[in-house]
C-alpha positions, 0 to 999 in steps of 0.5 A: 440587901437582896441578892439579885436572882442572876446569882441564884443557884442554877444560873451559873451559865447565864451569869457566865455569859454576862461576864464573858460578854463584858470582857470579850464582846466587841461593841459598835466601835469594834473594840471591847468596852473600856471597863474590860481593861480596868483590871489589867491596865499597866499590869493591874493595881496589885503588881509587886512594884505597885501593890502598896502605892497609888500610881498614875496608872491607877487613876487612869484605870478608874477612867476606864470605868467612866470616872473622871478625876479633878486636879486637886484630887490627883495632886493630893492622892499622888503627892500630898497624901501619897505617903499616908496612902502607902502606909495604909495600903501596907496594912491591908492584905493583898492576898486575902478574899473577902469571902475568907474573912471570918466574922471575928476578923471583920472589924479588924479588916473593915471596921471604923478603926481599920486601915481600909476605912481610914484609906476610904476617908483619905481617898474621899478627901475627908482626912485633910484633903482639898477635894471630895470624891464620891463613893463610887469613884473612891470604891473603884480606886480601892478595888483597883488596889485590893480587888480581892478585898474591896467591892465596887459601890455602883449606883446600878448595883446599889439599886439592884441589890438594895444596898443600904449605904456606902458606909455599910456595904462592905458588911452587907456583901461580907454577910452574903459571901460568908453565908451558907459556908461560902456558897455564893463565893463558890458560885462566883468561882464556878461562874468565872471558870465557865466564862473562860476569861482572857485574864482571871479577875477577883470574885468581887470583880466578877460579881460586880460585872455580872450584877452590872450587866444584869441590871443594865439588861433589865433596865433596857428591857423595861424601857429604862436608860 
């Protein structure tokens, strides 16, 4: 994968402008974009009373990022598989950043036998579900519950960063965030500090927003959608 130039050293102010615009600029509707509410809807997905369970508010939150949810998935996630999801969430730290996960601990937290990987399979509907959710929708739901640990998989970001697969993107982002002594993670902190957001977001979410906004801008300038 390739890190888009917007997150290169020296471009922190430009990146901060994109981040600030996403969360504060009013659209023609007179409101900020709905995605600006994803992180804080109903207090966020990692509040003390909801951190280890999936809630209806979490499902609402992903609609703010343009996702819909079919009835079988909603029933399975909040009903049939609720206990299994809660057990897996209890095994995934809520107070750890991806950038702070050491290479030695990566497999334990992100490998195929990890709780995060198992949760991915349950949410996608692979583990006994009667539905199939795409990678983008699944990643947004996991990012809602563990915003510091799970990045969003998005088509625009996939193209911009030349990500290989939703099966490997955790490892790809982890390599970048931990390279050079965590230089990218420090730049993301600087970007968010410069943006002065109404409410702080995780470094992964800040990265997601900056790259998404940058990709949209470049697509617009080149005549794309």
